[in-house]
C-alpha positions in Angstrom: -41.4 -90.1 -1.8 -44.2 -92.7 -1.2 -44.2 -95.8 1.0 -43.7 -97.8 -2.2 -40.2 -96.4 -2.5 -38.9 -98.3 0.5 -37.1 -101.6 0.7 -37.8 -103.9 3.6 -35.8 -107.0 4.9 -37.6 -110.3 4.5 -37.0 -113.3 6.8 -35.3 -115.2 3.9 -32.6 -112.5 3.8 -33.6 -110.6 0.7 -34.6 -107.0 0.5 -38.0 -106.5 -1.0 -39.7 -103.4 -2.4 -42.9 -102.3 -0.8 -44.1 -101.5 -4.3 -45.1 -105.2 -4.4 -48.1 -104.1 -2.3 -49.4 -101.4 -4.6 -53.2 -101.4 -4.6 -53.4 -103.1 -1.1 -54.4 -101.6 2.2 -51.4 -102.1 4.5 -51.2 -102.4 8.2 -47.6 -102.0 9.3 -46.9 -103.0 12.9 -43.8 -103.1 15.1 -44.2 -106.3 17.1 -42.6 -108.1 20.0 -43.8 -111.7 20.7 -42.9 -111.6 24.4 -44.6 -108.3 25.1 -47.9 -108.3 27.1 -49.4 -106.6 24.0 -48.6 -109.7 21.9 -52.2 -110.6 22.7 -52.9 -108.3 19.7 -51.5 -111.0 17.4 -54.7 -112.9 17.5 -56.8 -109.9 16.4 -54.3 -109.1 13.7 -54.6 -112.7 12.4 -58.4 -112.5 12.6 -58.3 -109.3 10.6 -56.0 -110.9 8.0 -58.2 -113.9 7.7 -61.3 -111.7 7.3 -60.0 -109.0 5.0 -56.9 -110.5 3.3 -58.9 -111.6 0.3 -60.3 -108.1 0.0 -56.8 -106.5 -0.2 -55.6 -106.1 3.4 -52.0 -107.0 3.9 -50.4 -107.0 7.4 -46.6 -106.6 7.7 -45.1 -107.4 11.1 -41.7 -105.9 11.9 -40.3 -107.5 15.0 -38.3 -105.2 17.2 -36.3 -105.8 20.4 -35.9 -102.2 21.5 -38.7 -102.0 24.1 -37.8 -103.9 27.3 -36.1 -106.6 25.1 -39.4 -108.3 24.4 -38.3 -109.8 21.1 -35.2 -111.9 21.8 -33.9 -114.6 19.5 -32.9 -114.8 15.9 -35.1 -113.9 13.1 -35.9 -117.6 12.4 -36.7 -118.1 16.1 -39.0 -115.1 16.1 -40.9 -116.3 13.0 -41.3 -119.8 14.4 -42.5 -118.6 17.8 -45.0 -116.3 16.2 -46.3 -119.0 13.9 -46.5 -121.7 16.6 -47.8 -119.6 19.5 -50.1 -117.2 17.6 -50.8 -119.1 14.3 -49.6 -116.1 12.3 -50.0 -116.4 8.5 -49.3 -112.8 7.5 -45.7 -111.8 6.6 -43.2 -111.4 9.5 -40.2 -109.5 8.3 -36.7 -109.4 9.8 -36.2 -107.6 13.1 -35.6 -103.9 12.7 -35.0 -100.9 14.8 -37.8 -98.4 15.0 -36.2 -95.8 17.2 -32.6 -94.4 17.7 -29.5 -94.2 15.6 -30.2 -97.3 13.5 -33.9 -96.4 12.8 -35.1 -98.2 9.7 -35.9 -95.6 7.0 -39.4 -96.9 6.6 -40.2 -96.1 10.2 -38.7 -92.6 9.9 -41.0 -92.0 7.0 -44.0 -93.4 8.9 -43.4 -91.4 12.0 -42.8 -88.2 10.0 -46.1 -88.8 8.1 -48.1 -89.7 11.2 -46.7 -88.0 14.3 -47.4 -89.1 17.8 -50.7 -87.7 18.9 -50.6 -89.1 22.5 -52.4 -91.9 24.1 -56.2 -92.0 24.6 -56.4 -90.6 28.2 -60.1 -91.4 28.3 -59.1 -95.1 28.8 -57.4 -96.6 31.8 -55.0 -98.4 29.6 -54.1 -95.2 27.8 -53.6 -93.4 31.1 -51.4 -96.2 32.3 -49.3 -96.4 29.1 -48.9 -92.6 29.0 -47.6 -92.5 32.6 -45.4 -95.6 32.1 -43.6 -94.3 29.1 -43.4 -90.7 30.4 -41.9 -91.9 33.8 -39.7 -94.9 32.8 -38.7 -93.9 29.2 -38.8 -90.1 29.0 -36.4 -90.1 26.0 -39.0 -92.2 24.1 -41.9 -90.0 25.1 -40.4 -86.9 23.6 -40.9 -86.3 19.9 -42.9 -88.2 17.3 -41.0 -91.5 17.4 -42.5 -94.9 18.2 -43.2 -95.2 21.9 -43.7 -98.9 22.4 -44.4 -102.3 20.7 -47.5 -102.7 18.6 -47.6 -99.2 17.2 -49.7 -99.6 14.0 -49.7 -97.6 10.8 -52.5 -97.9 8.3 -51.7 -97.2 4.7 -54.3 -96.7 1.9 -54.3 -98.4 -1.5 -52.4 -95.5 -3.0 -49.6 -95.7 -0.4 -50.6 -92.8 1.7 -50.3 -93.0 5.5 -53.9 -92.9 6.6 -53.3 -93.1 10.4 -51.2 -94.1 13.3 -52.6 -96.2 16.1 -50.7 -96.5 19.4 -50.0 -99.6 21.4 -53.2 -99.4 23.4 -55.5 -99.4 20.4 -56.5 -103.0 19.6 -56.6 -104.0 15.9 -60.4 -104.6 16.1 -60.9 -101.0 17.1 -59.5 -100.1 13.6 -61.9 -102.4 11.8 -64.4 -99.8 10.5 -61.6 -97.6 9.1 -60.0 -100.7 7.4 -63.3 -101.6 5.9 -63.7 -98.0 4.5 -60.2 -98.1 3.0 -60.9 -101.5 1.5 -64.0 -100.2 -0.2 -62.1 -97.3 -1.8 -60.7 -98.4 -5.1 
C-alpha cells in the first residue's frame, strides 16, 4: 500500500484521495494553531511560496490531542490559520494522530517512519524530550506522534522519505526538499 491509497477529510466535508498528489513532493504536518510551535506556520508558508510551483505540496492536518491546542470547529481553525498566519496551503479537517481513533494515514506514516528520538544536541530537543517523557510517558513510548508539528516528507513516488519531529523547523528541511524536488 502506498500513501496514494489513503483518503483524507477536506474542510468542505468531502473525502479526497491522496492520489491527486501523485508526482508531487508532500510535506504532511499535524498542526495546532494555538501551540507555541505554531510559529512554524510562517516557515511552512514560506516554503510553499518558494517551492509550490516546483511541485511541493503541504498538507496541514489540525489536531487537538496535545494540550488541546487546536480548539474550535474546522471552519474556525481554517479561518484562524488563514487570518493569523496567512496560510494558503491546504488545511484539512481535524484528525486524531494518536490513540484509538488514529487516522489510518497517520498509522501508515508512523509505521513507515518510526520515532527516532529528539535531537539531544540541541537545547530545544533536550527540553522536548524531557517534557514528553515526564508529562506524557504514554506518548513517549512507541513510534507514534509525540506532539504537534511532527512532519513527514514524501517523495514524488509516494514513498515516506523522512520524519521530522516537532523541534525541527521547516527551514531545516529545505535542502532535503530541494533534492526531492529535483528528482523526477
